C-alpha positions, 0 to 999 in steps of 0.5 A: 106970091111967085114966091108962094105960087112956087112952094105951095106947088106941090100941095097942090099937087099931093092934094089932088092925087085925094080925088079920082074920076076928075082930070087933075090939069082940072084939079091943080087949076081950082087948086090955085084959086083955091090958093089965091084965095088962101093968100087973100085973107090969110094973116101974118100974124096967125100961129098957123103956118099959110101950108096948112091954112092954105091945105083946107081953101085948095081941098075946098076947092078942089072937092068943090070941083070933083062935085059938079063932075059926079055922075047922078045916077038913075035909081 
């Protein structure tokens, strides 16, 4: 698992650049949660690279964080 974390650090940081107005450190931490979830669900017999598979989980966790921090402005 440590090797997976090290190899995907760049991917997590790259995905985090898509989000504005959210602390990058928080994005990185939830990105790691997404990475753990992807690792748990990945099947080595699939034809998909792990990084491609993990992207969806990492992005999803970051998206949820960004959405939860979105300020709702009164009309």
